[in-house]
OpenMM code with the backbone's topology and positions (N, CA, C; nanometers):
from openmm import Vec3, app, unit

residues = "UNK UNK UNK UNK UNK UNK UNK UNK UNK UNK UNK UNK UNK UNK UNK UNK UNK UNK UNK UNK UNK UNK UNK UNK UNK UNK UNK UNK UNK UNK UNK UNK UNK UNK UNK UNK UNK UNK UNK UNK UNK UNK UNK UNK UNK UNK UNK UNK UNK UNK UNK UNK UNK UNK UNK UNK UNK UNK UNK UNK UNK UNK UNK UNK UNK UNK UNK UNK UNK UNK UNK UNK UNK UNK UNK UNK UNK UNK UNK UNK UNK UNK UNK UNK UNK UNK UNK UNK UNK UNK UNK UNK UNK UNK UNK UNK UNK UNK UNK UNK".split()
positions = [
    Vec3(-0.6589, -0.7756, 3.4533),
    Vec3(-0.5700, -0.7668, 3.3384),
    Vec3(-0.4390, -0.7026, 3.3842),
    Vec3(-0.3274, -0.7548, 3.3356),
    Vec3(-0.1980, -0.7024, 3.3749),
    Vec3(-0.1671, -0.5756, 3.2979),
    Vec3(-0.0764, -0.4972, 3.3553),
    Vec3(-0.0387, -0.3741, 3.2869),
    Vec3(0.0639, -0.4041, 3.1789),
    Vec3(0.0647, -0.3215, 3.0787),
    Vec3(0.1554, -0.3365, 2.9655),
    Vec3(0.2520, -0.2195, 2.9703),
    Vec3(0.3825, -0.2458, 2.9412),
    Vec3(0.4783, -0.1353, 2.9429),
    Vec3(0.4312, -0.0253, 2.8479),
    Vec3(0.4712, 0.0974, 2.8769),
    Vec3(0.4199, 0.2103, 2.7981),
    Vec3(0.4592, 0.2008, 2.6513),
    Vec3(0.5821, 0.1563, 2.6213),
    Vec3(0.6251, 0.1464, 2.4814),
    Vec3(0.5450, 0.0388, 2.4080),
    Vec3(0.5301, -0.0767, 2.4716),
    Vec3(0.4524, -0.1850, 2.4111),
    Vec3(0.3062, -0.1435, 2.4005),
    Vec3(0.2555, -0.0783, 2.5036),
    Vec3(0.1161, -0.0339, 2.5026),
    Vec3(0.0871, 0.0644, 2.3911),
    Vec3(0.1784, 0.1589, 2.3720),
    Vec3(0.1601, 0.2581, 2.2649),
    Vec3(0.1629, 0.1917, 2.1280),
    Vec3(0.2616, 0.1047, 2.1061),
    Vec3(0.2706, 0.0355, 1.9764),
    Vec3(0.1492, -0.0542, 1.9541),
    Vec3(0.1057, -0.1252, 2.0579),
    Vec3(-0.0086, -0.2151, 2.0404),
    Vec3(-0.1363, -0.1373, 2.0112),
    Vec3(-0.1510, -0.0183, 2.0698),
    Vec3(-0.2693, 0.0639, 2.0391),
    Vec3(-0.2690, 0.1084, 1.8934),
    Vec3(-0.1511, 0.1410, 1.8407),
    Vec3(-0.1412, 0.1780, 1.6992),
    Vec3(-0.1778, 0.0584, 1.6112),
    Vec3(-0.1267, -0.0601, 1.6486),
    Vec3(-0.1587, -0.1813, 1.5720),
    Vec3(-0.3092, -0.2061, 1.5747),
    Vec3(-0.3670, -0.1958, 1.6942),
    Vec3(-0.5095, -0.2211, 1.7134),
    Vec3(-0.5919, -0.1256, 1.6273),
    Vec3(-0.5532, 0.0008, 1.6276),
    Vec3(-0.6226, 0.1002, 1.5463),
    Vec3(-0.6139, 0.0657, 1.3978),
    Vec3(-0.4943, 0.0272, 1.3536),
    Vec3(-0.4757, -0.0081, 1.2133),
    Vec3(-0.5600, -0.1302, 1.1758),
    Vec3(-0.5619, -0.2292, 1.2622),
    Vec3(-0.6418, -0.3500, 1.2356),
    Vec3(-0.7896, -0.3145, 1.2257),
    Vec3(-0.8394, -0.2348, 1.3191),
    Vec3(-0.9814, -0.1977, 1.3159),
    Vec3(-1.0160, -0.1151, 1.1922),
    Vec3(-0.9278, -0.0232, 1.1543),
    Vec3(-0.9522, 0.0567, 1.0332),
    Vec3(-0.9592, -0.0330, 0.9100),
    Vec3(-0.8636, -0.1244, 0.8982),
    Vec3(-0.8615, -0.2122, 0.7807),
    Vec3(-0.9805, -0.3065, 0.7818),
    Vec3(-1.0170, -0.3570, 0.8995),
    Vec3(-1.1337, -0.4443, 0.9108),
    Vec3(-1.2599, -0.3708, 0.8689),
    Vec3(-1.2703, -0.2453, 0.9077),
    Vec3(-1.3872, -0.1659, 0.8694),
    Vec3(-1.3926, -0.1444, 0.7190),
    Vec3(-1.2764, -0.1256, 0.6559),
    Vec3(-1.2766, -0.1016, 0.5114),
    Vec3(-1.3002, -0.2297, 0.4319),
    Vec3(-1.2536, -0.3421, 0.4838),
    Vec3(-1.2693, -0.4703, 0.4132),
    Vec3(-1.4037, -0.5339, 0.4462),
    Vec3(-1.4414, -0.5289, 0.5722),
    Vec3(-1.5680, -0.5862, 0.6178),
    Vec3(-1.5507, -0.7243, 0.6782),
    Vec3(-1.6237, -0.7482, 0.7865),
    Vec3(-1.6147, -0.8765, 0.8547),
    Vec3(-1.6651, -0.9917, 0.7690),
    Vec3(-1.7627, -0.9657, 0.6842),
    Vec3(-1.8143, -1.0717, 0.5972),
    Vec3(-1.7048, -1.1197, 0.5024),
    Vec3(-1.6331, -1.0258, 0.4430),
    Vec3(-1.5241, -1.0608, 0.3517),
    Vec3(-1.4163, -1.1413, 0.4234),
    Vec3(-1.3798, -1.0966, 0.5438),
    Vec3(-1.2777, -1.1685, 0.6209),
    Vec3(-1.3259, -1.3089, 0.6531),
    Vec3(-1.4484, -1.3208, 0.6968),
    Vec3(-1.5003, -1.4531, 0.7335),
    Vec3(-1.5027, -1.5471, 0.6136),
    Vec3(-1.5370, -1.4956, 0.4959),
    Vec3(-1.5378, -1.5784, 0.3748),
    Vec3(-1.3963, -1.6209, 0.3365),
    Vec3(-1.2996, -1.5304, 0.3507),
    Vec3(-1.1621, -1.5609, 0.3117),
    Vec3(-1.0962, -1.6642, 0.4025),
    Vec3(-1.1308, -1.6632, 0.5315),
    Vec3(-1.0663, -1.7587, 0.6222),
    Vec3(-1.1553, -1.8780, 0.6557),
    Vec3(-1.2759, -1.8798, 0.6030),
    Vec3(-1.3631, -1.9960, 0.6165),
    Vec3(-1.4268, -2.0137, 0.7538),
    Vec3(-1.4621, -1.9032, 0.8181),
    Vec3(-1.5337, -1.9098, 0.9453),
    Vec3(-1.6562, -1.8208, 0.9357),
    Vec3(-1.7424, -1.8313, 1.0355),
    Vec3(-1.8631, -1.7485, 1.0329),
    Vec3(-1.8291, -1.6038, 1.0679),
    Vec3(-1.9181, -1.5158, 1.0268),
    Vec3(-1.8992, -1.3740, 1.0569),
    Vec3(-1.9006, -1.3507, 1.2076),
    Vec3(-1.9825, -1.4278, 1.2802),
    Vec3(-1.9877, -1.4113, 1.4258),
    Vec3(-1.8558, -1.4527, 1.4916),
    Vec3(-1.7863, -1.5497, 1.4342),
    Vec3(-1.6554, -1.5905, 1.4866),
    Vec3(-1.5558, -1.4764, 1.4730),
    Vec3(-1.5560, -1.4114, 1.3577),
    Vec3(-1.4679, -1.2966, 1.3366),
    Vec3(-1.5043, -1.1859, 1.4345),
    Vec3(-1.6320, -1.1602, 1.4510),
    Vec3(-1.6786, -1.0552, 1.5412),
    Vec3(-1.6362, -1.0845, 1.6851),
    Vec3(-1.6512, -1.2100, 1.7289),
    Vec3(-1.6103, -1.2465, 1.8650),
    Vec3(-1.4599, -1.2317, 1.8827),
    Vec3(-1.3820, -1.2709, 1.7820),
    Vec3(-1.2363, -1.2578, 1.7897),
    Vec3(-1.1967, -1.1120, 1.8028),
    Vec3(-1.2568, -1.0268, 1.7216),
    Vec3(-1.2255, -0.8837, 1.7262),
    Vec3(-1.2638, -0.8266, 1.8628),
    Vec3(-1.3789, -0.8638, 1.9135),
    Vec3(-1.4262, -0.8100, 2.0409),
    Vec3(-1.3429, -0.8592, 2.1593),
    Vec3(-1.2987, -0.9840, 2.1556),
    Vec3(-1.2355, -1.0431, 2.2734),
    Vec3(-1.0831, -1.0542, 2.2650),
    Vec3(-1.0287, -1.0758, 2.1473),
    Vec3(-0.8889, -1.1176, 2.1394),
    Vec3(-0.7959, -1.0306, 2.0563),
    Vec3(-0.8472, -0.9470, 1.9698),
    Vec3(-0.7587, -0.8755, 1.8777),
    Vec3(-0.6682, -0.7773, 1.9524),
    Vec3(-0.7179, -0.7151, 2.0573),
    Vec3(-0.6345, -0.6208, 2.1326),
    Vec3(-0.5170, -0.6941, 2.1975),
    Vec3(-0.5438, -0.8091, 2.2567),
    Vec3(-0.4365, -0.8869, 2.3181),
    Vec3(-0.3393, -0.9387, 2.2118),
    Vec3(-0.3889, -0.9780, 2.0961),
    Vec3(-0.3006, -1.0226, 1.9878),
    Vec3(-0.2065, -0.9091, 1.9462),
    Vec3(-0.2578, -0.7885, 1.9408),
    Vec3(-0.1743, -0.6726, 1.9067),
    Vec3(-0.0694, -0.6482, 2.0145),
    Vec3(-0.1044, -0.6694, 2.1402),
    Vec3(-0.0080, -0.6550, 2.2494),
    Vec3(0.1038, -0.7577, 2.2368),
    Vec3(0.0679, -0.8807, 2.2024),
    Vec3(0.1691, -0.9859, 2.1852),
    Vec3(0.2631, -0.9501, 2.0705),
    Vec3(0.2075, -0.9058, 1.9587),
    Vec3(0.2919, -0.8679, 1.8447),
    Vec3(0.3888, -0.7567, 1.8826),
    Vec3(0.3400, -0.6562, 1.9542),
    Vec3(0.4259, -0.5458, 1.9958),
    Vec3(0.5331, -0.5939, 2.0934),
    Vec3(0.4968, -0.6822, 2.1837),
    Vec3(0.5902, -0.7301, 2.2855),
    Vec3(0.7035, -0.8132, 2.2259),
    Vec3(0.6758, -0.8847, 2.1173),
    Vec3(0.7812, -0.9675, 2.0564),
    Vec3(0.8550, -0.8947, 1.9456),
    Vec3(0.8236, -0.7672, 1.9271),
    Vec3(0.8987, -0.6857, 1.8315),
    Vec3(0.8528, -0.6958, 1.6875),
    Vec3(0.7305, -0.7370, 1.6664),
    Vec3(0.6765, -0.7421, 1.5308),
    Vec3(0.5920, -0.6189, 1.5052),
    Vec3(0.5623, -0.5948, 1.3769),
    Vec3(0.4819, -0.4795, 1.3383),
    Vec3(0.3597, -0.5257, 1.2596),
    Vec3(0.2572, -0.4431, 1.2635),
    Vec3(0.1388, -0.4615, 1.1803),
    Vec3(0.1451, -0.3520, 1.0753),
    Vec3(0.1567, -0.3919, 0.9492),
    Vec3(0.1633, -0.2947, 0.8403),
    Vec3(0.0741, -0.3424, 0.7262),
    Vec3(0.0267, -0.2505, 0.6434),
    Vec3(-0.0524, -0.2909, 0.5272),
    Vec3(0.0291, -0.3831, 0.4340),
    Vec3(-0.0363, -0.4768, 0.3706),
    Vec3(0.0311, -0.5745, 0.2846),
    Vec3(0.1055, -0.5089, 0.1691),
    Vec3(0.0583, -0.3919, 0.1252),
    Vec3(0.1238, -0.3272, 0.0112),
    Vec3(0.2544, -0.2563, 0.0492),
    Vec3(0.2844, -0.2489, 0.1787),
    Vec3(0.4089, -0.1864, 0.2227),
    Vec3(0.5271, -0.2759, 0.1843),
    Vec3(0.6406, -0.2123, 0.1571),
    Vec3(0.7622, -0.2854, 0.1256),
    Vec3(0.8690, -0.2484, 0.2273),
    Vec3(0.9398, -0.3477, 0.2740),
    Vec3(1.0441, -0.3243, 0.3737),
    Vec3(1.1804, -0.3541, 0.3134),
    Vec3(1.2762, -0.2736, 0.3488),
    Vec3(1.4126, -0.2909, 0.3008),
    Vec3(1.5066, -0.2860, 0.4204),
    Vec3(1.6169, -0.3577, 0.4125),
    Vec3(1.7129, -0.3535, 0.5227),
    Vec3(1.7657, -0.2112, 0.5444),
    Vec3(1.7687, -0.1674, 0.6685),
    Vec3(1.8086, -0.0321, 0.7032),
    Vec3(1.9477, 0.0012, 0.6501),
    Vec3(2.0418, -0.0914, 0.6607),
    Vec3(2.1782, -0.0672, 0.6141),
    Vec3(2.1849, -0.0361, 0.4658),
    Vec3(2.1061, -0.1085, 0.3860),
    Vec3(2.1051, -0.0844, 0.2415),
    Vec3(2.0482, 0.0539, 0.2100),
    Vec3(1.9418, 0.0911, 0.2760),
    Vec3(1.8797, 0.2214, 0.2514),
    Vec3(1.9739, 0.3330, 0.2954),
    Vec3(2.0421, 0.3143, 0.4079),
    Vec3(2.1385, 0.4154, 0.4526),
    Vec3(2.2513, 0.4317, 0.3516),
    Vec3(2.2988, 0.3201, 0.2934),
    Vec3(2.4057, 0.3270, 0.1931),
    Vec3(2.3584, 0.4016, 0.0688),
    Vec3(2.2398, 0.3700, 0.0218),
    Vec3(2.1841, 0.4373, -0.0963),
    Vec3(2.1661, 0.5862, -0.0675),
    Vec3(2.1129, 0.6179, 0.0503),
    Vec3(2.0917, 0.7571, 0.0888),
    Vec3(2.2239, 0.8330, 0.0936),
    Vec3(2.3265, 0.7702, 0.1498),
    Vec3(2.4581, 0.8342, 0.1585),
    Vec3(2.5142, 0.8627, 0.0202),
    Vec3(2.5040, 0.7654, -0.0706),
    Vec3(2.5537, 0.7848, -0.2070),
    Vec3(2.4758, 0.8938, -0.2797),
    Vec3(2.3450, 0.8921, -0.2652),
    Vec3(2.2626, 0.9938, -0.3312),
    Vec3(2.2935, 1.1322, -0.2765),
    Vec3(2.3065, 1.1411, -0.1469),
    Vec3(2.3352, 1.2691, -0.0836),
    Vec3(2.4711, 1.3232, -0.1294),
    Vec3(2.5700, 1.2351, -0.1382),
    Vec3(2.7034, 1.2773, -0.1815),
    Vec3(2.7009, 1.3245, -0.3270),
    Vec3(2.6325, 1.2513, -0.4116),
    Vec3(2.6257, 1.2870, -0.5537),
    Vec3(2.5475, 1.4147, -0.5753),
    Vec3(2.4341, 1.4278, -0.5101),
    Vec3(2.3517, 1.5477, -0.5280),
    Vec3(2.4158, 1.6697, -0.4627),
    Vec3(2.4991, 1.6474, -0.3624),
    Vec3(2.5663, 1.7585, -0.2963),
    Vec3(2.6670, 1.8279, -0.3863),
    Vec3(2.7139, 1.7588, -0.4892),
    Vec3(2.8119, 1.8156, -0.5819),
    Vec3(2.7464, 1.9017, -0.6891),
    Vec3(2.6153, 1.8876, -0.7036),
    Vec3(2.5442, 1.9611, -0.8083),
    Vec3(2.5087, 2.1020, -0.7624),
    Vec3(2.5199, 2.1940, -0.8572),
    Vec3(2.4819, 2.3315, -0.8267),
    Vec3(2.3599, 2.3757, -0.9061),
    Vec3(2.3383, 2.3138, -1.0234),
    Vec3(2.2225, 2.3481, -1.1058),
    Vec3(2.1586, 2.2212, -1.1592),
    Vec3(2.0354, 2.2333, -1.2030),
    Vec3(1.9625, 2.1212, -1.2620),
    Vec3(2.0286, 2.0776, -1.3927),
    Vec3(2.0886, 2.1703, -1.4634),
    Vec3(2.1525, 2.1388, -1.5916),
    Vec3(2.2648, 2.0362, -1.5770),
    Vec3(2.3236, 2.0261, -1.4598),
    Vec3(2.4297, 1.9302, -1.4391),
    Vec3(2.3795, 1.7859, -1.4368),
    Vec3(2.2496, 1.7671, -1.4308),
    Vec3(2.1919, 1.6329, -1.4350),
    Vec3(2.1851, 1.5773, -1.5770),
    Vec3(2.2044, 1.6599, -1.6772),
    Vec3(2.1966, 1.6164, -1.8163),
    Vec3(2.3282, 1.5493, -1.8564),
    Vec3(2.3127, 1.4426, -1.9309),
    Vec3(2.4298, 1.3707, -1.9816),
    Vec3(2.4319, 1.3820, -2.1323),
    Vec3(2.5473, 1.4005, -2.1908),
    Vec3(2.5612, 1.4078, -2.3375),
    Vec3(2.6092, 1.2769, -2.3932),
] * unit.nanometer
topology = app.Topology()
chain = topology.addChain("A")
for resn in residues:
    res = topology.addResidue(resn, chain)
    for name in ("N", "CA", "C"):
        topology.addAtom(name, app.Element.getBySymbol(name[0]), res)
């Protein structure tokens, strides 16, 4: 097996851990039913290929995140943060948040 760069290796290990944790919580039977394969097929994939799949994802710059996560463009979040920081920086008391 070839060596993986340390940055890719670290990210792929995190992905692998996340995949295994989620698989354990969902269960291989559930996964096999959802994708229409046998439970043994899922088990073989996890045992033989999931680690390498995580390495590929890390190497091409993709992430493994839970489906409920939401992603926003960094520039937009930085702009919102800057505006919020500027506005809140002008406040001295909580009472100034009240509008008449």
